[in-house]
C-alpha positions, -999 to 999 in steps of 0.1 A, spaced: 701 196 -665 671 179 -689 695 153 -699 697 142 -664 659 142 -661 655 124 -694 680 96 -679 666 96 -647 629 89 -665 645 63 -688 657 47 -653 622 46 -637 609 34 -668 633 3 -671 628 -5 -633 592 -4 -639 591 -27 -672 602 -60 -655 573 -61 -628 550 -50 -658 558 -76 -682 557 -102 -652 526 -93 -641 512 -92 -680 524 -128 -681 509 -141 -652 478 -121 -659 475 -138 -692 481 -172 -678 453 -170 -650 428 -153 -667 431 -174 -699 430 -201 -676 397 -197 -660 383 -182 -692 393 -214 -710 377 -240 -683 342 -219 -678 342 -218 -720 350 -253 -723 320 -264 -699 297 -241 -720 308 -253 -749 304 -291 -738 271 -283 -725 281 -288 -687 263 -271 -660 275 -233 -658 265 -216 -625 260 -178 -625 291 -172 -603 311 -188 -637 296 -167 -657 309 -136 -637 341 -150 -632 344 -157 -666 333 -118 -677 359 -111 -650 389 -127 -662 378 -113 -701 377 -77 -686 405 -79 -664 428 -94 -693 420 -65 -722 423 -39 -690 458 -53 -684 467 -57 -722 458 -17 -727 476 -6 -695 508 -25 -707 506 -9 -740 497 23 -726 532 18 -705 554 7 -734 541 37 -758 550 62 -727 583 45 -725 588 47 -767 569 78 -777 564 82 -813 567 117 -834 539 107 -853 511 136 -853 487 107 -845 503 92 -813 485 114 -790 452 102 -803 463 67 -804 472 71 -766 440 84 -756 418 57 -773 439 33 -755 433 53 -724 397 50 -730 397 11 -735 416 10 -703 390 29 -684 363 8 -701 374 -25 -692 388 -11 -656 352 -1 -647 337 -32 -661 360 -50 -636 350 -26 -608 314 -33 -617 317 -71 -622 334 -74 -589 305 -55 -571 280 -80 -589 304 -110 -577 300 -98 -540 256 -92 -546 259 -126 -564 278 -145 -532 255 -125 -509 222 -137 -527 231 -174 -531 247 -182 -497 230 -158 -474 202 -176 -454 182 -144 -454 141 -148 -454 127 -112 -462 104 -108 -491 129 -80 -506 160 -106 -502 141 -136 -517 128 -112 -546 165 -103 -553 174 -137 -553 152 -146 -574 157 -116 -599 196 -112 -601 209 -147 -596 185 -161 -626 193 -134 -647 230 -130 -642 241 -126 -680 216 -97 -684 234 -82 -653 271 -88 -667 258 -70 -703 243 -41 -681 275 -37 -660 295 -36 -695 273 -11 -710 271 9 -682 309 12 -680 307 23 -714 283 46 -709 301 58 -677 333 65 -701 311 82 -725 300 112 -701 331 113 -690 351 119 -723 322 143 -733 329 164 -700 365 165 -708 358 176 -741 334 206 -733 355 218 -704 390 217 -727 368 233 -759 356 260 -732 388 266 -720 407 290 -743 442 285 -726 441 246 -729 475 236 -720 494 203 -706 484 217 -671 447 222 -679 447 189 -689 452 174 -654 428 192 -640 397 176 -659 369 162 -643 374 128 -655 399 112 -629 378 128 -600 342 120 -615 357 83 -618 371 79 -586 346 95 -565 311 87 -581 314 54 -600 341 37 -577 326 51 -546 289 38 -549 304 3 -566 324 1 -539 295 5 -512 274 -21 -528 301 -43 -525 304 -34 -487 270 -43 -482 268 -75 -498 300 -82 -481 291 -74 -444 255 -93 -450 270 -122 -462 298 -123 -436 273 -117 -409 249 -144 -423 277 -174 -425 291 -160 -388 255 -167 -371 248 -199 -393 280 -213 -381 275 -201 -344 243 -221 -344 257 -252 -360 285 -250 -330 258 -246 -304 236 -275 -318 269 -295 -321 256 -311 -353 286 -332 -361 270 -343 -394 280 -306 -410 313 -295 -422 317 -262 -413 351 -260 -437 331 -253 -461 315 -223 -445 352 -213 -429 363 -214 -469 333 -191 -480 339 -170 -452 375 -167 -463 366 -161 -497 341 -128 -488 369 -119 -466 395 -117 -493 373 -103 -521 363 -74 -496 402 -68 -491 408 -68 -526 382 -42 -534 394 -22 -508 429 -19 -518 420 -17 -555 391 12 -546 421 31 -523 445 29 -551 426 37 -579 415 70 -559 446 77 -549 462 76 -585 433 98 -593 441 123 -567 477 125 -578 467 133 -614 444 157 -602 462 179 -580 497 170 -587 495 164 -624 514 130 -618 507 97 -638 523 76 -612 531 43 -633 534 23 -598 500 29 -592 488 12 -625 511 -16 -621 496 -24 -587 461 -20 -602 472 -48 -627 489 -67 -597 456 -68 -575 432 -84 -599 457 -111 -610 460 -119 -576 426 -121 -566 420 -143 -597 445 -165 -583 426 -172 -554 391 -176 -574 413 -207 -588 422 -216 -554 391 -211 -539 368 -227 -565 368 -268 -567 363 -271 -606 391 -245 -613 415 -259 -586 408 -297 -601 417 -283 -637 445 -265 -623 458 -297 -606 452 -320 -636 472 -294 -659 501 -294 -631 500 -333 -636 502 -338 -669 529 -313 -675 549 -334 -647 542 -364 -669 554 -351 -700 584 -340 -683 594 -369 -666 591 -388 -697 627 -400 -713 636 -383 -745 634 -406 -776 668 -417 -786 
């Protein structure tokens, strides 16, 4: 019976290995492209917007989280008998949680900055927040990473305290630690709430602005730009919603059933890759650089080989 279970587990791991590696390769290519373009512009002292700062930081956090998650998958697939193996798993898991939380923080910050930059509200509070956040984006990025680290530290301390006070600690009690529910219900929920509010405000502002333009029949205004912004806002909101649902579902399965479903982790890796790809498609600078890169590759391939 044990041999049959181990065989099924091995088949499951092998079946999930291919999508994991494909997602990893795609993520490394897409995220490194975003980072390379924006860092190159900064190095050449070109104009870099607050959105570029956030997108670059998103690329770094997503790439690091994906690498840590893939490493966790491979270590679970090929476990070692070393006494330090479990400690290594915990450390890599903490690294993954750090960058995964940073991804959620930075995605929420991206939604907020989009709202402040594009929306046409003129209240004092809105104008104050626009001047505060948009012009100090780098500090808020650092604060997001710092808060992610503090959040993971608090969670780790709570788990250590709970386990040390439990004299009958075993593999089952590990699954009912507060860490999964703490991440899912506290951090993720409130960050998702901020993202929803900013997305709804921005979507409402853009919709009313487009309606006014249509009613005024101002043919000199290109509404395609506004439609493009609406699509980006909607796609980012959809990405946030799916990511949070799967994140919480994975935590619930782990908390109540002690199941660490790897398919959830693969989807959590795939969604940021999909969102980054859409950011490249909707950002003029990134789309232009991608087109140039593809054209150069086609020219190199079309050249005849030297005789």
